[in-house]
C-alpha positions in Angstrom: 8.5 0.7 -1.3 11.7 1.2 -3.1 11.0 -2.1 -5.4 10.4 -1.4 -8.9 7.2 -1.8 -10.9 9.2 -4.1 -13.3 8.3 -7.2 -11.4 4.4 -6.4 -11.8 4.7 -7.6 -15.2 6.4 -10.7 -14.5 4.1 -12.9 -17.1 4.6 -9.9 -19.7 1.1 -8.9 -19.6 1.4 -5.9 -17.7 -0.6 -7.4 -15.0 0.8 -8.1 -11.5 1.0 -11.6 -10.4 -0.9 -12.6 -6.9 2.6 -13.0 -5.4 3.5 -9.6 -6.1 0.3 -8.1 -4.9 0.0 -10.3 -1.8 3.9 -9.5 -0.8 3.0 -5.5 -1.3 -0.3 -5.8 0.7 2.2 -7.7 3.9 4.8 -5.2 3.5 2.6 -2.3 3.8 0.6 -3.9 6.5 4.3 -4.6 8.6 4.7 -0.5 8.0 1.4 0.3 9.5 1.9 -2.3 12.2 4.8 -0.7 13.7 4.2 2.9 13.0 4.9 5.4 15.5 2.7 8.3 14.9 -0.3 10.4 16.2 -3.3 8.3 17.0 -5.5 10.3 14.4 -2.8 9.6 11.7 -2.8 6.1 12.1 -6.6 5.4 11.8 -6.6 7.5 8.7 -3.8 5.3 7.5 -5.2 2.0 8.5 -8.6 3.0 6.9 -6.7 3.8 3.5 -5.1 0.4 3.9 -8.6 -1.1 4.7 -10.1 0.7 1.8 -7.5 -0.7 -0.6 -7.6 -4.1 0.7 -11.7 -3.7 -0.1 -11.3 -2.6 -3.4 -9.0 -5.2 -4.6 -11.6 -8.0 -3.8 -14.1 -6.4 -6.1 -15.1 -7.7 -9.3 -12.9 -6.2 -12.0 -10.5 -4.7 -9.5 -7.4 -3.1 -11.2 -4.2 -4.8 -9.6 -2.1 -2.3 -10.8 -3.9 0.6 -9.5 -4.2 -1.1 -6.3 -0.3 -1.5 -5.8 0.1 2.3 -6.9 -2.4 3.1 -3.9 -0.3 1.2 -1.8 2.8 2.6 -2.7 1.5 6.0 -2.1 0.1 4.8 1.3 3.7 3.3 2.4 5.1 6.6 1.1 2.7 8.5 3.4 3.2 6.1 6.6 6.9 6.8 6.2 6.4 10.7 6.3 4.2 10.4 9.4 7.1 8.1 10.9 9.5 11.1 10.6 7.0 13.4 11.9 5.3 14.8 9.2 1.9 13.1 10.2 -0.2 16.5 9.8 0.7 16.0 5.9 -1.1 13.0 5.5 
């Protein structure tokens, strides 16, 4: 995910808008959907994605932390795509 986090505080409060969060979720979901990696790696990455989605639904969820987790997940998916799936 090459987008900067400057768009996270579009309202000036430092809290990401729902649109920013939704676009990051969709981008990561698309990366995972077309991931060509070992089955075990794909399952682990998808479980992480589901855990992030679940945590974002909880009361008091921290959207900034959720976006950071999504960014790390996307980076790990890109590593897996390049054949470094053992490191995920």
